[in-house]
C-alpha positions in Angstrom: -185.8 235.2 158.5 -189.5 236.0 158.2 -190.5 239.7 158.0 -191.8 239.9 161.5 -188.7 238.4 163.0 -186.5 240.7 160.9 -188.4 243.7 162.1 -188.1 242.6 165.7 -184.3 242.1 165.3 -183.9 245.6 163.8 -185.9 247.2 166.5 -183.8 245.4 169.1 -180.5 246.6 167.5 -181.8 250.2 167.3 -182.8 250.2 171.0 -179.7 248.6 172.4 -176.9 250.1 170.3 -177.0 253.7 171.7 -177.1 252.4 175.3 -174.0 250.2 174.6 -172.1 253.2 173.1 -173.0 255.3 176.1 -171.6 252.6 178.5 -168.3 252.8 176.7 -167.7 256.5 177.4 -165.0 256.7 180.1 -165.6 258.2 183.5 -162.3 260.0 183.4 -159.6 260.7 180.8 -156.1 259.4 180.4 -153.6 258.5 177.6 -155.1 255.1 176.7 -158.0 254.0 174.5 -159.3 256.9 172.4 -156.3 259.1 173.4 -153.5 256.5 173.1 -150.5 257.4 171.0 -151.8 255.5 168.0 -155.5 256.6 168.3 -157.4 258.3 165.5 -160.7 260.1 164.9 -162.5 256.8 164.1 -161.6 255.5 167.6 -163.1 258.6 169.1 -166.3 258.0 167.3 -166.4 254.4 168.5 -166.0 255.5 172.1 -167.9 258.7 172.3 -170.4 258.2 169.5 -170.1 259.5 166.0 -172.8 262.2 166.6 -170.6 263.6 169.4 -167.4 263.9 167.3 -166.8 266.6 164.7 -164.0 268.4 162.9 -163.4 271.9 164.1 -161.0 274.9 164.1 -159.3 274.6 167.5 -158.0 277.8 169.2 -154.2 277.6 169.8 -153.6 281.1 171.1 -152.9 284.6 169.8 -156.2 284.4 167.8 -154.9 281.5 165.7 -156.6 278.1 165.1 -155.6 274.8 163.8 -157.8 272.0 162.2 -158.6 269.3 164.7 -161.5 267.4 166.3 -164.0 268.5 169.0 -165.9 266.0 171.2 -169.3 267.3 172.6 -168.5 270.6 170.8 -171.8 272.3 172.0 -171.5 271.2 175.6 -168.9 273.3 177.5 -169.1 271.0 180.5 -168.1 268.0 178.4 -166.1 269.4 175.5 -162.7 268.0 174.6 -160.5 269.4 171.8 -157.9 267.3 170.0 -155.0 268.4 167.7 -153.3 265.7 165.6 -149.8 264.9 164.4 -151.2 263.4 161.2 -154.4 263.8 159.3 -156.8 263.1 162.2 -154.6 260.4 163.5 -152.0 260.2 166.3 -153.0 262.8 169.0 -150.7 265.7 169.4 -152.5 267.3 172.3 -155.9 266.7 174.1 -157.2 269.9 175.6 -159.8 270.1 178.4 -160.6 273.8 178.6 -162.1 276.0 181.3 -165.6 274.9 182.1 -165.1 271.3 181.0 -165.5 268.9 184.0 -163.5 265.9 182.7 -161.1 264.6 185.4 -157.7 263.2 184.3 -156.2 260.1 185.9 -152.6 260.1 187.2 -150.6 257.0 188.0 -150.4 256.3 191.7 -153.0 258.9 192.7 -156.5 258.0 194.0 -157.8 261.4 193.1 -157.8 262.7 189.5 -156.8 266.2 188.5 -159.6 268.5 187.2 -160.3 272.1 186.2 -160.9 274.3 189.3 -158.2 272.7 191.4 -156.1 275.2 193.4 -152.3 275.7 193.1 -151.9 274.3 196.6 -154.0 271.2 195.7 -152.0 270.5 192.6 -148.7 271.0 194.4 -149.8 268.5 197.0 -150.8 266.0 194.3 -147.4 266.4 192.7 -145.7 265.9 196.0 -143.3 268.8 195.4 -143.0 272.3 193.9 -143.3 272.9 190.2 -142.8 275.9 187.9 -145.4 277.9 185.9 -145.2 281.0 183.7 -146.4 284.4 184.8 -149.8 285.7 184.0 -151.1 288.4 181.7 -150.1 287.1 178.3 -151.1 284.5 175.8 -148.9 281.7 177.3 -149.4 282.8 180.9 -150.1 280.4 183.7 -148.8 277.2 182.0 -146.8 274.6 183.9 -143.3 274.0 182.6 -142.7 270.5 184.0 -143.3 268.7 187.3 -139.7 268.3 188.5 -140.0 264.6 188.8 -143.2 264.7 190.9 -146.1 262.4 190.7 -147.9 264.5 188.0 -145.1 263.5 185.6 -147.0 260.2 185.1 -150.5 260.5 183.8 -152.0 257.1 183.0 -150.8 255.9 179.6 -147.4 257.6 179.5 -148.1 260.9 177.7 -147.2 264.4 179.0 -149.5 266.3 181.4 -149.6 270.1 181.4 -152.0 272.6 183.1 -152.8 276.2 182.8 -153.6 278.3 185.9 -155.4 281.7 186.1 -155.9 284.1 189.0 -159.3 284.4 190.5 -161.1 287.8 190.0 -160.5 288.7 193.7 -156.7 288.1 193.6 -154.8 290.9 195.5 -153.5 293.3 192.9 -150.1 294.0 194.5 -149.3 290.2 194.6 -150.6 289.7 191.0 -148.4 292.5 189.7 -145.4 290.5 191.0 -146.3 287.3 189.1 -147.2 288.8 185.7 -145.2 288.5 182.5 -143.1 286.1 180.5 -141.2 284.8 183.5 -141.1 281.5 185.3 -142.2 281.2 188.9 -142.1 278.4 191.5 -145.4 277.2 192.9 -143.9 278.1 196.3 -143.3 281.8 195.3 -144.9 283.9 198.1 -146.7 286.2 195.7 -148.0 283.2 193.7 -149.3 281.8 196.9 -151.2 285.0 197.7 -152.7 285.1 194.2 -154.1 281.5 194.7 -154.6 280.7 191.0 -156.7 277.8 189.9 -156.5 275.3 187.0 -158.4 276.5 183.9 -157.0 274.1 181.3 -155.5 270.6 181.2 -153.5 269.2 178.3 -152.4 265.6 177.6 -149.7 265.6 174.9 -147.9 263.1 172.8 -144.5 264.2 171.4 -143.7 263.1 167.8 
């Protein structure tokens, strides 16, 4: 190849490659592709771009962290945290924290789940009541299963969990009734009055 043609080829590759990588970033998340059971950190880089994937200490509660991977670590609206079963392979849990706008696809539902959804909206999507832990402690507000509802089936077959938190204007008398290390139904009258919203979504693969 002559020098001028070689230069033109390299310029073409440099121009096209980033756009191609951007086109591969999914519009919503599920448990396939970069988050499938057998995925690894290299696959994340292939899908989201190596510059957007980095190793990080991931918060896991009670002030503790574990080594993992962060995608778009410096953009709260796009950040995704991943903990692994093995050394940066086989996802353990994919975490979409408060402020991150990624939607998550659920089998059979036209609308994905996302942070900011209300308790009533999530119950309607599930098609039935579900349980969650009381508020005011490190593991407060987490769902403890969907009781066979539609949210039992995120696309790809992993487990879906969410964390709820009361809004700042939640009525104090009702909030007092749903605090602590106790399980509550989404139909609980005090829980309904509090009107918590989703602040975290987790996609998990058991060992």
